[in-house]
VMD Tcl script that builds the backbone (N, CA, C; Angstrom):
set m [mol new atoms 510]
animate dup $m
set s [atomselect $m all]
$s set {name element resname resid chain x y z} {
  {N N UNK 1 A 103.365 126.953 69.611}
  {CA C UNK 1 A 103.282 125.682 70.965}
  {C C UNK 1 A 102.361 125.594 71.546}
  {N N UNK 2 A 101.386 126.647 72.009}
  {CA C UNK 2 A 100.099 126.219 72.796}
  {C C UNK 2 A 99.373 125.776 72.360}
  {N N UNK 3 A 99.195 125.663 70.721}
  {CA C UNK 3 A 98.062 125.134 70.000}
  {C C UNK 3 A 98.215 123.363 70.300}
  {N N UNK 4 A 99.876 123.215 70.019}
  {CA C UNK 4 A 100.108 121.850 70.204}
  {C C UNK 4 A 99.684 121.558 71.392}
  {N N UNK 5 A 99.946 122.009 72.610}
  {CA C UNK 5 A 99.774 121.474 74.067}
  {C C UNK 5 A 98.257 121.422 73.952}
  {N N UNK 6 A 97.189 122.039 73.192}
  {CA C UNK 6 A 95.970 122.318 73.068}
  {C C UNK 6 A 95.407 121.048 72.453}
  {N N UNK 7 A 96.212 120.668 71.023}
  {CA C UNK 7 A 95.550 119.589 70.710}
  {C C UNK 7 A 95.991 118.217 71.550}
  {N N UNK 8 A 96.711 118.017 72.240}
  {CA C UNK 8 A 97.392 117.292 72.824}
  {C C UNK 8 A 96.141 116.874 73.844}
  {N N UNK 9 A 96.078 117.883 74.578}
  {CA C UNK 9 A 95.081 117.652 75.699}
  {C C UNK 9 A 93.495 117.452 75.142}
  {N N UNK 10 A 93.072 117.871 74.392}
  {CA C UNK 10 A 91.769 117.693 73.545}
  {C C UNK 10 A 91.586 116.084 73.150}
  {N N UNK 11 A 93.070 115.712 72.221}
  {CA C UNK 11 A 93.018 114.178 71.735}
  {C C UNK 11 A 93.092 113.375 73.266}
  {N N UNK 12 A 93.729 113.758 74.165}
  {CA C UNK 12 A 93.334 112.783 75.344}
  {C C UNK 12 A 92.528 112.844 75.907}
  {N N UNK 13 A 91.369 113.920 76.098}
  {CA C UNK 13 A 90.266 113.604 76.653}
  {C C UNK 13 A 89.039 113.015 75.793}
  {N N UNK 14 A 89.481 113.250 74.387}
  {CA C UNK 14 A 88.599 112.554 73.813}
  {C C UNK 14 A 88.910 110.848 73.818}
  {N N UNK 15 A 90.131 110.655 74.160}
  {CA C UNK 15 A 90.408 109.247 74.404}
  {C C UNK 15 A 89.850 108.623 75.637}
  {N N UNK 16 A 90.132 109.387 76.754}
  {CA C UNK 16 A 89.575 109.201 77.687}
  {C C UNK 16 A 87.938 109.132 77.589}
  {N N UNK 17 A 87.443 109.736 77.222}
  {CA C UNK 17 A 85.705 110.002 76.975}
  {C C UNK 17 A 85.120 108.646 76.320}
  {N N UNK 18 A 85.990 108.449 75.014}
  {CA C UNK 18 A 85.675 107.493 74.300}
  {C C UNK 18 A 85.807 106.239 75.299}
  {N N UNK 19 A 87.063 105.802 75.989}
  {CA C UNK 19 A 87.154 104.831 76.617}
  {C C UNK 19 A 86.288 104.382 78.056}
  {N N UNK 20 A 85.556 105.569 78.468}
  {CA C UNK 20 A 85.027 105.659 79.615}
  {C C UNK 20 A 83.395 105.192 79.150}
  {N N UNK 21 A 82.976 105.271 77.990}
  {CA C UNK 21 A 81.718 105.063 77.434}
  {C C UNK 21 A 81.476 103.836 76.654}
  {N N UNK 22 A 81.914 102.418 77.183}
  {CA C UNK 22 A 81.903 101.201 76.687}
  {C C UNK 22 A 79.977 101.476 76.466}
  {N N UNK 23 A 79.971 100.729 75.256}
  {CA C UNK 23 A 78.414 100.628 75.107}
  {C C UNK 23 A 77.681 99.116 75.829}
  {N N UNK 24 A 76.373 99.108 76.172}
  {CA C UNK 24 A 76.025 97.986 76.649}
  {C C UNK 24 A 76.362 96.850 76.132}
  {N N UNK 25 A 76.885 96.364 74.919}
  {CA C UNK 25 A 77.341 95.189 74.500}
  {C C UNK 25 A 78.825 94.817 74.816}
  {N N UNK 26 A 79.278 96.089 74.812}
  {CA C UNK 26 A 80.621 95.527 75.590}
  {C C UNK 26 A 80.620 95.445 77.174}
  {N N UNK 27 A 79.989 96.045 77.934}
  {CA C UNK 27 A 79.777 95.903 79.118}
  {C C UNK 27 A 79.197 94.438 79.537}
  {N N UNK 28 A 78.224 93.849 78.607}
  {CA C UNK 28 A 77.568 92.540 78.522}
  {C C UNK 28 A 78.603 91.411 78.330}
  {N N UNK 29 A 79.234 91.689 77.209}
  {CA C UNK 29 A 80.066 90.651 76.729}
  {C C UNK 29 A 81.533 90.659 78.142}
  {N N UNK 30 A 81.608 91.629 78.475}
  {CA C UNK 30 A 82.814 91.390 79.532}
  {C C UNK 30 A 82.087 91.021 81.195}
  {N N UNK 31 A 80.877 91.379 80.978}
  {CA C UNK 31 A 80.102 91.142 82.374}
  {C C UNK 31 A 79.756 89.254 82.417}
  {N N UNK 32 A 79.374 88.935 81.026}
  {CA C UNK 32 A 79.149 87.263 81.080}
  {C C UNK 32 A 80.470 86.467 81.320}
  {N N UNK 33 A 81.265 87.131 80.628}
  {CA C UNK 33 A 82.544 86.345 80.995}
  {C C UNK 33 A 83.218 86.352 82.291}
  {N N UNK 34 A 83.197 87.286 82.921}
  {CA C UNK 34 A 83.532 87.243 84.347}
  {C C UNK 34 A 82.633 86.754 85.116}
  {N N UNK 35 A 81.242 86.979 84.937}
  {CA C UNK 35 A 80.603 85.941 85.752}
  {C C UNK 35 A 80.472 84.516 85.342}
  {N N UNK 36 A 81.183 84.393 84.177}
  {CA C UNK 36 A 81.384 82.519 84.167}
  {C C UNK 36 A 82.601 82.310 84.915}
  {N N UNK 37 A 83.723 82.991 84.831}
  {CA C UNK 37 A 84.679 82.647 85.322}
  {C C UNK 37 A 84.286 82.351 86.939}
  {N N UNK 38 A 83.724 83.234 87.752}
  {CA C UNK 38 A 83.358 83.083 88.784}
  {C C UNK 38 A 82.494 81.827 89.009}
  {N N UNK 39 A 81.751 81.750 88.364}
  {CA C UNK 39 A 81.106 80.345 88.049}
  {C C UNK 39 A 81.827 79.187 88.173}
  {N N UNK 40 A 82.736 79.120 87.388}
  {CA C UNK 40 A 83.542 77.697 87.322}
  {C C UNK 40 A 84.453 77.627 87.908}
  {N N UNK 41 A 84.963 78.900 88.752}
  {CA C UNK 41 A 86.061 79.075 89.690}
  {C C UNK 41 A 85.973 78.393 91.080}
  {N N UNK 42 A 86.766 78.613 91.989}
  {CA C UNK 42 A 86.163 78.269 93.189}
  {C C UNK 42 A 85.617 79.369 94.063}
  {N N UNK 43 A 84.625 78.573 94.808}
  {CA C UNK 43 A 83.679 79.780 95.755}
  {C C UNK 43 A 84.712 80.568 96.545}
  {N N UNK 44 A 84.804 81.689 96.627}
  {CA C UNK 44 A 85.411 82.629 97.724}
  {C C UNK 44 A 84.742 81.998 99.082}
  {N N UNK 45 A 85.659 82.492 100.258}
  {CA C UNK 45 A 85.113 81.724 101.312}
  {C C UNK 45 A 84.176 82.669 101.970}
  {N N UNK 46 A 83.380 82.106 102.717}
  {CA C UNK 46 A 82.133 82.966 103.298}
  {C C UNK 46 A 82.961 83.960 104.171}
  {N N UNK 47 A 82.449 85.065 104.280}
  {CA C UNK 47 A 82.790 86.086 105.306}
  {C C UNK 47 A 81.683 86.828 106.045}
  {N N UNK 48 A 80.629 86.661 105.970}
  {CA C UNK 48 A 79.457 87.119 106.541}
  {C C UNK 48 A 78.344 86.038 106.722}
  {N N UNK 49 A 77.270 85.901 107.530}
  {CA C UNK 49 A 76.336 84.853 108.241}
  {C C UNK 49 A 75.194 85.661 108.255}
  {N N UNK 50 A 74.454 85.124 107.847}
  {CA C UNK 50 A 72.800 85.486 108.183}
  {C C UNK 50 A 72.029 84.115 108.856}
  {N N UNK 51 A 71.624 84.336 109.557}
  {CA C UNK 51 A 70.787 82.751 110.402}
  {C C UNK 51 A 72.002 81.672 109.763}
  {N N UNK 52 A 71.030 80.710 109.110}
  {CA C UNK 52 A 72.007 79.413 108.721}
  {C C UNK 52 A 72.594 79.572 107.374}
  {N N UNK 53 A 72.857 81.107 106.865}
  {CA C UNK 53 A 73.296 81.038 105.658}
  {C C UNK 53 A 74.476 81.774 105.376}
  {N N UNK 54 A 75.420 81.025 105.188}
  {CA C UNK 54 A 76.989 81.688 104.879}
  {C C UNK 54 A 77.590 82.308 103.654}
  {N N UNK 55 A 77.758 83.490 103.287}
  {CA C UNK 55 A 78.081 83.827 102.079}
  {C C UNK 55 A 79.552 84.530 102.336}
  {N N UNK 56 A 80.250 84.914 100.979}
  {CA C UNK 56 A 81.040 85.963 100.964}
  {C C UNK 56 A 80.310 87.202 100.240}
  {N N UNK 57 A 80.967 88.402 100.782}
  {CA C UNK 57 A 80.463 89.816 100.679}
  {C C UNK 57 A 81.895 90.416 99.658}
  {N N UNK 58 A 82.075 91.192 98.631}
  {CA C UNK 58 A 82.967 91.698 98.273}
  {C C UNK 58 A 83.027 93.031 99.281}
  {N N UNK 59 A 84.338 93.504 99.216}
  {CA C UNK 59 A 83.916 94.908 100.030}
  {C C UNK 59 A 83.196 95.960 99.577}
  {N N UNK 60 A 82.943 96.278 100.118}
  {CA C UNK 60 A 81.499 97.800 100.200}
  {C C UNK 60 A 79.893 97.197 100.255}
  {N N UNK 61 A 80.180 95.661 100.414}
  {CA C UNK 61 A 78.438 95.484 100.409}
  {C C UNK 61 A 78.241 95.208 102.368}
  {N N UNK 62 A 76.919 95.128 101.858}
  {CA C UNK 62 A 76.501 94.921 103.485}
  {C C UNK 62 A 74.802 94.258 103.322}
  {N N UNK 63 A 74.839 93.742 104.698}
  {CA C UNK 63 A 73.455 93.133 104.500}
  {C C UNK 63 A 72.417 93.944 105.374}
  {N N UNK 64 A 71.194 94.301 105.047}
  {CA C UNK 64 A 70.113 94.925 105.556}
  {C C UNK 64 A 69.660 94.133 106.940}
  {N N UNK 65 A 69.114 94.957 108.019}
  {CA C UNK 65 A 68.735 94.169 109.086}
  {C C UNK 65 A 67.579 93.487 108.990}
  {N N UNK 66 A 66.511 93.810 108.118}
  {CA C UNK 66 A 65.321 93.076 108.029}
  {C C UNK 66 A 65.534 91.917 106.599}
  {N N UNK 67 A 66.848 91.421 106.236}
  {CA C UNK 67 A 66.541 90.293 106.081}
  {C C UNK 67 A 66.719 89.153 106.528}
  {N N UNK 68 A 65.941 87.833 105.881}
  {CA C UNK 68 A 65.771 86.509 106.496}
  {C C UNK 68 A 66.418 85.673 105.890}
  {N N UNK 69 A 66.311 84.207 106.195}
  {CA C UNK 69 A 67.151 82.879 105.674}
  {C C UNK 69 A 66.586 82.886 104.170}
  {N N UNK 70 A 65.277 83.449 103.295}
  {CA C UNK 70 A 64.946 83.071 101.863}
  {C C UNK 70 A 65.053 84.652 100.818}
  {N N UNK 71 A 65.201 85.861 101.675}
  {CA C UNK 71 A 65.233 86.921 100.955}
  {C C UNK 71 A 66.186 87.768 101.845}
  {N N UNK 72 A 67.675 88.196 101.329}
  {CA C UNK 72 A 68.534 88.842 101.966}
  {C C UNK 72 A 68.745 90.045 100.926}
  {N N UNK 73 A 68.442 90.976 102.008}
  {CA C UNK 73 A 68.690 92.327 100.786}
  {C C UNK 73 A 70.226 92.791 101.493}
  {N N UNK 74 A 71.194 93.097 99.987}
  {CA C UNK 74 A 71.834 93.825 100.142}
  {C C UNK 74 A 72.399 94.959 99.489}
  {N N UNK 75 A 72.966 95.764 100.149}
  {CA C UNK 75 A 73.442 97.400 100.122}
  {C C UNK 75 A 75.012 97.284 99.346}
  {N N UNK 76 A 75.236 98.186 98.348}
  {CA C UNK 76 A 76.743 98.477 98.160}
  {C C UNK 76 A 76.798 100.181 97.433}
  {N N UNK 77 A 76.432 101.012 98.580}
  {CA C UNK 77 A 76.190 102.423 98.125}
  {C C UNK 77 A 74.841 102.409 97.894}
  {N N UNK 78 A 74.751 103.388 96.924}
  {CA C UNK 78 A 73.287 103.548 96.509}
  {C C UNK 78 A 72.514 102.696 95.841}
  {N N UNK 79 A 73.353 101.368 95.518}
  {CA C UNK 79 A 72.440 100.221 94.882}
  {C C UNK 79 A 72.400 99.292 96.032}
  {N N UNK 80 A 71.314 98.259 95.330}
  {CA C UNK 80 A 70.270 97.682 96.670}
  {C C UNK 80 A 70.399 96.215 95.640}
  {N N UNK 81 A 70.117 95.018 96.326}
  {CA C UNK 81 A 70.549 93.670 95.831}
  {C C UNK 81 A 69.596 92.923 96.462}
  {N N UNK 82 A 68.679 92.024 95.859}
  {CA C UNK 82 A 68.110 91.386 96.855}
  {C C UNK 82 A 68.518 89.817 95.991}
  {N N UNK 83 A 68.810 89.067 97.158}
  {CA C UNK 83 A 69.302 87.752 97.367}
  {C C UNK 83 A 67.735 86.548 97.659}
  {N N UNK 84 A 67.553 85.791 96.577}
  {CA C UNK 84 A 66.530 84.868 97.016}
  {C C UNK 84 A 66.996 83.627 97.329}
  {N N UNK 85 A 66.604 82.636 98.293}
  {CA C UNK 85 A 67.323 81.538 98.335}
  {C C UNK 85 A 66.013 80.264 98.631}
  {N N UNK 86 A 65.821 79.738 97.811}
  {CA C UNK 86 A 64.713 78.941 97.616}
  {C C UNK 86 A 65.518 77.532 98.202}
  {N N UNK 87 A 65.211 76.936 99.230}
  {CA C UNK 87 A 65.634 75.930 99.806}
  {C C UNK 87 A 65.211 74.927 99.201}
  {N N UNK 88 A 64.006 74.550 98.379}
  {CA C UNK 88 A 63.440 73.509 97.924}
  {C C UNK 88 A 64.001 72.795 96.625}
  {N N UNK 89 A 65.006 74.059 96.035}
  {CA C UNK 89 A 65.841 73.707 94.690}
  {C C UNK 89 A 67.057 73.540 95.025}
  {N N UNK 90 A 67.476 72.206 94.080}
  {CA C UNK 90 A 68.889 72.089 94.182}
  {C C UNK 90 A 69.970 72.890 93.516}
  {N N UNK 91 A 70.977 72.559 93.556}
  {CA C UNK 91 A 71.842 73.589 92.582}
  {C C UNK 91 A 71.886 73.171 91.052}
  {N N UNK 92 A 71.067 72.180 90.543}
  {CA C UNK 92 A 71.065 71.776 89.166}
  {C C UNK 92 A 69.755 72.365 88.614}
  {N N UNK 93 A 69.077 72.986 89.672}
  {CA C UNK 93 A 67.524 73.794 89.481}
  {C C UNK 93 A 67.641 74.616 88.188}
  {N N UNK 94 A 66.652 74.540 87.134}
  {CA C UNK 94 A 66.440 75.453 85.919}
  {C C UNK 94 A 65.293 76.209 86.405}
  {N N UNK 95 A 64.767 76.449 87.533}
  {CA C UNK 95 A 63.701 77.030 87.795}
  {C C UNK 95 A 63.704 78.299 87.575}
  {N N UNK 96 A 64.340 79.433 87.954}
  {CA C UNK 96 A 64.428 80.384 87.652}
  {C C UNK 96 A 64.682 81.156 86.170}
  {N N UNK 97 A 65.622 80.330 85.398}
  {CA C UNK 97 A 65.947 80.327 84.531}
  {C C UNK 97 A 64.621 80.293 83.390}
  {N N UNK 98 A 63.933 79.140 83.770}
  {CA C UNK 98 A 62.846 78.880 82.604}
  {C C UNK 98 A 61.644 79.654 82.961}
  {N N UNK 99 A 61.604 80.009 84.327}
  {CA C UNK 99 A 60.649 81.235 84.432}
  {C C UNK 99 A 60.894 82.297 83.667}
  {N N UNK 100 A 62.102 82.941 84.098}
  {CA C UNK 100 A 62.456 84.163 82.959}
  {C C UNK 100 A 62.430 83.951 81.912}
  {N N UNK 101 A 62.877 82.916 81.373}
  {CA C UNK 101 A 62.260 82.816 79.412}
  {C C UNK 101 A 60.999 82.684 79.318}
  {N N UNK 102 A 60.357 81.889 80.065}
  {CA C UNK 102 A 58.794 81.975 79.699}
  {C C UNK 102 A 57.994 83.387 79.962}
  {N N UNK 103 A 58.413 84.583 80.323}
  {CA C UNK 103 A 58.357 85.619 81.000}
  {C C UNK 103 A 57.994 86.611 79.445}
  {N N UNK 104 A 56.993 86.843 78.778}
  {CA C UNK 104 A 57.250 87.366 77.831}
  {C C UNK 104 A 57.009 88.875 77.733}
  {N N UNK 105 A 56.929 89.404 79.374}
  {CA C UNK 105 A 56.995 90.688 79.349}
  {C C UNK 105 A 58.455 91.353 79.783}
  {N N UNK 106 A 59.548 90.646 79.572}
  {CA C UNK 106 A 60.913 91.009 79.698}
  {C C UNK 106 A 61.823 91.296 78.579}
  {N N UNK 107 A 62.349 92.152 78.422}
  {CA C UNK 107 A 63.097 92.061 76.985}
  {C C UNK 107 A 64.656 92.013 77.596}
  {N N UNK 108 A 65.306 90.551 77.015}
  {CA C UNK 108 A 66.478 90.033 77.275}
  {C C UNK 108 A 67.444 90.646 76.519}
  {N N UNK 109 A 68.517 91.623 77.114}
  {CA C UNK 109 A 69.762 92.192 76.127}
  {C C UNK 109 A 70.232 90.781 76.098}
  {N N UNK 110 A 71.134 90.278 77.020}
  {CA C UNK 110 A 71.969 89.138 76.862}
  {C C UNK 110 A 71.610 88.058 77.843}
  {N N UNK 111 A 72.056 86.939 77.722}
  {CA C UNK 111 A 71.923 85.731 78.731}
  {C C UNK 111 A 72.808 84.887 78.627}
  {N N UNK 112 A 73.366 84.124 79.771}
  {CA C UNK 112 A 74.095 83.085 79.225}
  {C C UNK 112 A 73.861 81.891 80.592}
  {N N UNK 113 A 74.097 80.828 79.715}
  {CA C UNK 113 A 73.790 79.368 81.035}
  {C C UNK 113 A 75.291 79.071 81.130}
  {N N UNK 114 A 75.611 78.582 82.301}
  {CA C UNK 114 A 76.667 77.490 82.823}
  {C C UNK 114 A 76.359 76.392 83.217}
  {N N UNK 115 A 77.227 75.195 83.430}
  {CA C UNK 115 A 76.934 73.860 83.702}
  {C C UNK 115 A 78.172 73.331 84.182}
  {N N UNK 116 A 78.466 72.662 85.589}
  {CA C UNK 116 A 79.683 72.414 85.992}
  {C C UNK 116 A 79.147 71.684 87.477}
  {N N UNK 117 A 79.887 70.342 87.477}
  {CA C UNK 117 A 79.808 69.754 88.664}
  {C C UNK 117 A 78.392 69.604 89.164}
  {N N UNK 118 A 77.530 69.207 88.561}
  {CA C UNK 118 A 75.931 69.220 88.749}
  {C C UNK 118 A 75.339 70.549 89.361}
  {N N UNK 119 A 75.612 71.466 89.034}
  {CA C UNK 119 A 74.972 72.679 89.034}
  {C C UNK 119 A 75.166 73.547 87.660}
  {N N UNK 120 A 73.523 74.489 87.619}
  {CA C UNK 120 A 73.083 75.095 86.431}
  {C C UNK 120 A 73.309 76.840 87.152}
  {N N UNK 121 A 73.988 77.270 86.113}
  {CA C UNK 121 A 73.970 78.774 86.698}
  {C C UNK 121 A 73.425 79.539 85.459}
  {N N UNK 122 A 73.088 80.813 85.675}
  {CA C UNK 122 A 72.956 81.538 84.620}
  {C C UNK 122 A 72.919 82.833 84.959}
  {N N UNK 123 A 73.392 83.995 83.680}
  {CA C UNK 123 A 73.030 85.363 84.070}
  {C C UNK 123 A 72.466 85.929 83.023}
  {N N UNK 124 A 71.891 87.173 83.258}
  {CA C UNK 124 A 71.101 87.935 82.428}
  {C C UNK 124 A 71.044 89.210 82.571}
  {N N UNK 125 A 71.168 89.935 81.590}
  {CA C UNK 125 A 70.916 91.483 81.431}
  {C C UNK 125 A 69.333 91.726 80.682}
  {N N UNK 126 A 68.718 92.501 81.644}
  {CA C UNK 126 A 67.342 92.762 81.053}
  {C C UNK 126 A 67.167 93.979 80.838}
  {N N UNK 127 A 66.269 94.705 79.645}
  {CA C UNK 127 A 65.859 96.016 79.872}
  {C C UNK 127 A 65.209 96.513 80.949}
  {N N UNK 128 A 65.710 97.493 81.771}
  {CA C UNK 128 A 64.521 98.383 82.770}
  {C C UNK 128 A 64.034 99.805 82.433}
  {N N UNK 129 A 65.018 100.537 81.974}
  {CA C UNK 129 A 64.790 101.814 81.438}
  {C C UNK 129 A 65.548 102.237 80.724}
  {N N UNK 130 A 65.435 103.122 79.990}
  {CA C UNK 130 A 66.313 103.790 78.992}
  {C C UNK 130 A 67.794 103.805 79.568}
  {N N UNK 131 A 67.994 104.032 80.679}
  {CA C UNK 131 A 70.044 104.092 81.132}
  {C C UNK 131 A 69.930 103.387 82.577}
  {N N UNK 132 A 68.937 102.097 82.594}
  {CA C UNK 132 A 69.119 101.011 83.634}
  {C C UNK 132 A 68.673 100.035 83.325}
  {N N UNK 133 A 69.457 99.169 84.205}
  {CA C UNK 133 A 69.262 97.387 82.985}
  {C C UNK 133 A 69.221 96.713 84.912}
  {N N UNK 134 A 68.368 95.608 84.714}
  {CA C UNK 134 A 68.434 94.653 85.792}
  {C C UNK 134 A 68.835 93.515 85.067}
  {N N UNK 135 A 70.092 93.160 86.581}
  {CA C UNK 135 A 71.020 92.079 86.389}
  {C C UNK 135 A 70.358 90.703 87.172}
  {N N UNK 136 A 70.742 89.825 86.873}
  {CA C UNK 136 A 70.283 88.646 87.577}
  {C C UNK 136 A 71.518 87.507 87.261}
  {N N UNK 137 A 71.721 87.134 88.465}
  {CA C UNK 137 A 72.851 85.592 88.468}
  {C C UNK 137 A 72.184 84.625 89.282}
  {N N UNK 138 A 72.356 83.326 88.834}
  {CA C UNK 138 A 71.526 82.487 89.453}
  {C C UNK 138 A 72.575 81.331 89.733}
  {N N UNK 139 A 72.276 80.375 90.460}
  {CA C UNK 139 A 72.786 78.937 90.750}
  {C C UNK 139 A 71.807 78.320 90.983}
  {N N UNK 140 A 71.195 76.984 90.506}
  {CA C UNK 140 A 70.046 76.543 91.348}
  {C C UNK 140 A 68.945 77.429 91.889}
  {N N UNK 141 A 68.490 77.042 93.008}
  {CA C UNK 141 A 67.630 77.796 93.702}
  {C C UNK 141 A 68.185 79.008 94.533}
  {N N UNK 142 A 68.932 79.872 93.980}
  {CA C UNK 142 A 69.581 80.642 94.428}
  {C C UNK 142 A 69.824 81.609 93.452}
  {N N UNK 143 A 69.224 83.004 93.932}
  {CA C UNK 143 A 69.333 84.076 92.534}
  {C C UNK 143 A 69.508 85.520 93.341}
  {N N UNK 144 A 70.019 86.022 92.525}
  {CA C UNK 144 A 70.645 87.316 93.189}
  {C C UNK 144 A 70.157 88.550 91.576}
  {N N UNK 145 A 69.635 89.402 92.130}
  {CA C UNK 145 A 69.069 90.346 91.012}
  {C C UNK 145 A 69.463 91.965 91.680}
  {N N UNK 146 A 69.734 93.096 90.938}
  {CA C UNK 146 A 69.558 94.233 90.701}
  {C C UNK 146 A 69.371 95.119 90.008}
  {N N UNK 147 A 69.266 96.595 89.871}
  {CA C UNK 147 A 69.090 97.187 89.012}
  {C C UNK 147 A 70.528 98.273 89.093}
  {N N UNK 148 A 70.730 98.499 87.776}
  {CA C UNK 148 A 72.087 99.069 87.498}
  {C C UNK 148 A 72.249 100.274 86.429}
  {N N UNK 149 A 73.375 100.914 86.424}
  {CA C UNK 149 A 73.453 101.724 85.589}
  {C C UNK 149 A 74.515 100.998 84.320}
  {N N UNK 150 A 74.066 101.314 83.140}
  {CA C UNK 150 A 74.905 100.628 82.006}
  {C C UNK 150 A 76.743 100.631 82.402}
  {N N UNK 151 A 77.093 101.617 83.154}
  {CA C UNK 151 A 78.549 101.602 83.076}
  {C C UNK 151 A 79.276 100.292 84.196}
  {N N UNK 152 A 77.715 100.100 85.058}
  {CA C UNK 152 A 78.345 99.450 86.293}
  {C C UNK 152 A 77.913 97.631 85.839}
  {N N UNK 153 A 77.724 97.514 84.931}
  {CA C UNK 153 A 76.665 96.170 84.256}
  {C C UNK 153 A 78.200 95.083 84.309}
  {N N UNK 154 A 79.488 95.185 83.782}
  {CA C UNK 154 A 80.201 94.273 83.996}
  {C C UNK 154 A 80.458 93.837 85.137}
  {N N UNK 155 A 81.124 95.095 86.138}
  {CA C UNK 155 A 81.554 94.996 87.661}
  {C C UNK 155 A 80.086 94.113 88.378}
  {N N UNK 156 A 79.157 94.367 88.245}
  {CA C UNK 156 A 78.273 94.250 89.150}
  {C C UNK 156 A 77.972 92.238 88.969}
  {N N UNK 157 A 78.084 92.067 87.601}
  {CA C UNK 157 A 77.511 90.800 87.352}
  {C C UNK 157 A 78.794 89.869 87.478}
  {N N UNK 158 A 80.265 90.352 87.473}
  {CA C UNK 158 A 80.876 89.222 88.261}
  {C C UNK 158 A 80.736 89.456 89.838}
  {N N UNK 159 A 80.632 90.586 90.379}
  {CA C UNK 159 A 80.443 90.503 92.105}
  {C C UNK 159 A 79.220 89.714 92.584}
  {N N UNK 160 A 78.430 89.903 91.820}
  {CA C UNK 160 A 77.079 89.033 91.929}
  {C C UNK 160 A 77.303 87.719 91.654}
  {N N UNK 161 A 78.055 87.104 90.705}
  {CA C UNK 161 A 78.083 85.846 90.572}
  {C C UNK 161 A 79.094 85.330 91.458}
  {N N UNK 162 A 80.008 85.972 92.069}
  {CA C UNK 162 A 81.107 85.659 93.204}
  {C C UNK 162 A 80.090 85.283 94.807}
  {N N UNK 163 A 79.284 86.199 94.874}
  {CA C UNK 163 A 78.403 86.195 95.694}
  {C C UNK 163 A 77.536 85.076 95.693}
  {N N UNK 164 A 76.339 84.883 94.878}
  {CA C UNK 164 A 75.906 83.754 94.711}
  {C C UNK 164 A 76.756 82.050 94.986}
  {N N UNK 165 A 77.758 82.255 94.129}
  {CA C UNK 165 A 78.612 80.948 94.028}
  {C C UNK 165 A 79.125 80.902 95.420}
  {N N UNK 166 A 79.069 81.610 96.206}
  {CA C UNK 166 A 80.057 81.421 97.744}
  {C C UNK 166 A 78.784 80.742 98.717}
  {N N UNK 167 A 77.750 80.818 98.431}
  {CA C UNK 167 A 76.577 80.770 99.595}
  {C C UNK 167 A 76.822 79.593 100.138}
  {N N UNK 168 A 76.646 79.084 101.184}
  {CA C UNK 168 A 76.544 77.982 101.682}
  {C C UNK 168 A 75.261 77.805 102.860}
  {N N UNK 169 A 74.556 76.697 102.602}
  {CA C UNK 169 A 73.418 76.629 103.609}
  {C C UNK 169 A 73.764 75.552 104.785}
  {N N UNK 170 A 72.934 75.586 105.616}
  {CA C UNK 170 A 73.300 74.610 106.553}
  {C C UNK 170 A 72.383 73.227 106.814}
}
mol reanalyze $m
mol bondsrecalc $m
mol representation Tube
mol addrep $m
């Protein structure tokens, strides 16, 4: 009887470990799909304001005190995010995307572009180190970046696009 319970416990642990260890490809596919839904959907209502910028921050995010109107530093736990706002670029601008694609020094793991209602957006996962990835979400002249662990890629991409999509400038 003890051996049967031991086998059940070991089998359960194996299933949990396998499910919890999604590869970067699985994280990327899920993250790109969620980011596209956030891009295509309605923008979240802003719940934060810094100078003349209104934006939505999901639970757990905070704005650093030394942020300004064009460079906003965000934190969530131990993770830092940098939000760049270029007021000279429209929501249909492809500047950040073109710059990324022209940079031969970055290794793009996955990227996707989206268009809707005169808006151009993209998400990208770049190789940063062996166990960490640089994530980029952008709509027009607004870009949000972070460095993250593989297990957080999908969730971060979705939340980052929600933030970028919500931004309102006066």
